N, C-alpha and C positions, 0 to 999 in steps of 0.2 A: 504494500500500500504506500502510495506516494504522500509527500507532505501536504499537497493540495487536497488529496482525498481525505486525509485526516482532518484538515480544516473544514471540509464539507460536512464530515461526520459530526464534528464538534458543534458547528453552527446549527445543524439539524437537531441535535439533542437539546441544546439550550433554547432554541426558538420553539421546539415542540413543547417544552415545559411551560413557556409563556402562553402558548396557545391553549394548553390544557387548563392553565390557571384562569384564563379568560372564560373558558367553558364552565369552570367551577363557580365563577361569579354569576354566570347566567343560569346555574343550577340545571345543567343538561345531563343526559344519560351518558353511559359509557361510549356509545357510538358517537355522540356529539363531541365528547372529549377527543376521541381518535380523529374525527374530522378536523377539528380546530388545530390539533397538534400537527397533522400532516399538511394542512393548508399553510400554516405558518412556517413550518420547517422547510417546505419545498418551493414555496411561491417565488421567492427571489431567485433561487438557483435555476428554476425552470425558465423564467423569463430571460435570465442571462444566457442559458444554453440555446434557447430559441433564437435570440438575437445574434449570437456568435455562430449559429448554424452548427452546433455540436450535436452529433448524432451517434448513439442515442443520448437522450437527456439523462442527467446524472443518476436520478433515482430509478430510471428504467434500465440503465446499464448495471446498477447495483441495487436490486430490490431490498437488500438488507436495510437500506436507509429508511424505508417505510416501516420496517420492523422496529428500528430504533425509535422512530416517532411514536408508534403505537405503544411501545413499552413505556415511554415517558408519559403518555396519556394515562395508562393504567396506574402507574406510580402516583401521579397527581390525584387521580380519582379516589385513591384510598388514603392519601396523606394531606390533601389540601386543607382539611379542617384543622390541622395542627398549626397552621401558620397564623400568626397574630394579625398580620395585614397582608392579604393576598395581592392587593394593588401594589404595595411597596415591593413585594417580591417580584411581581411582573416587571416593574420599572427597572429594577436592578438586573434581573436576568436578561431583560431585553437589551440593556446596555452591553452586557457581556456578549450576547449573541450578535449584536450589531458589530462589535469589534472583530469577532472571528469571521463573520460573513463578509465584511468589507475586505478583509485580508484575503479570503478565499476568492472572491469575485475579481478583485484587481489582480491577484496572482495568476489566476487562470487566463485573464485577458493578456497578461504579459507572456505567459507560456504559449498562447495562440499567436504571438507575434503582432499584436495590435499596437496602434499608435497610443501616445499619451492620452489624447482626448477620449479614446474608447476605453482605456484603462480606468479613467475617472468615472465614466458613465457606468461601466460594469460594476465597479466597486460600490457606487451609490445604489444602483439598482438591486444588486444582490443583498445589500444590507437593509434596505428600506422596504422593498416590495412585500415581503412576507408579513411583516408586522402591520403594514398598511392594509393588506387584505384581511388579516385577522380582525382588526378593529372595525373596519367597515362592515364586515359580515356580522360582527357582534353588536352593531349599532352603537359603538362608542366613538368618542372623539379620538381620531388616530393620534398616537404619540408623536408621529412625524409632523403633525400639523398643530401641535399645542403652541399657543401664542408665545412667540419669542424664544421658545426653548431651542437649545442647540440639539439638532438631530441629524438632518441632512447635512448640515455644516460639518458635523463630526465625521460623517461618512466621506464627505468630499476631501477633507484634509487627511484622513486616513489613506484614501486611495491616492491622493497626491504624494503622500510619503512613499508609497510603493513605487509610483511612477518616477519620482526623483531618485530613489535608491537604485532603480533599474536603469534609467536612461542617462544619468550623469556619468561622466567618465571616471568611475571608481569601482573598486572590486567589492561588491556586496552580494552575498549569496541570497537565494530565494527565501531561505528560512529566516535570515536576518531582516530582509525586507518585510516579510509577513509579520515578524515580531514587532518591528518598528511601527508598521501600519496599525496593528491591533492596539499597541500601547497608546498611540496618538488618538485613535478613535475613542478608546475607553476613557482616557483621561479627560478629554473634552466633554464627553457625555456625563461622566461622573461629576465633573465640575458644575455642569448645568443642573444636575439633580441635587447635589449636596450644597452647593454654594449659590445657586440661583443665577448662574451665568446666563445672560440673555442677549439676543440681538434686538436692536431697536425695531419697533413695529410701526406700521403706517397709522397715522392718526389724521383722519380727514377733517376738513373744515366745512362748516355749512356754507352753501352758496350765498353770495352777496345778494341782498334784496335789490331788485331793480324795479322801481315803480313804472 
């Protein structure tokens, strides 16, 4: 198993846990847990593979990935009640999953020989799409769209770290680039959660009255 495959497995596991926790907040049955876990775990990677024309898609090439997601769903189904705050667990697990998924998405784009721009897009897409699908289906405000919070920004700078580490004239291994990407992504997201780091938001002004 390659380092990129391990990253995919790690992001699948952690994103699946967040999907199952969202299902627990909605008080769904075990099938609902599995659905949310698989949707969240594979959504971003599926879009990435489709856009990069990778055939077969990663979870079709390795169906064990769905097994990992379903196992995470079963685990959460029987243990979610032990958590003091499931929303807090979702937010922090999502931050960890975002970091790993951005590293996986941007690393795969590099391995496919894509340009820096595509590396950035694939990193952001892989990191953000699964959680966005999860929250939209659950009828919750997506974490990616929470007012002013750093989320897509974290994914962008993480993917940029991969790109710079890869394309600059220096010797950096794929593993080092992935580690740096994950660290940058997670630190930015953790700062937004723990310390309230925010981007400025648009504030409109009422139109001037013209008699």
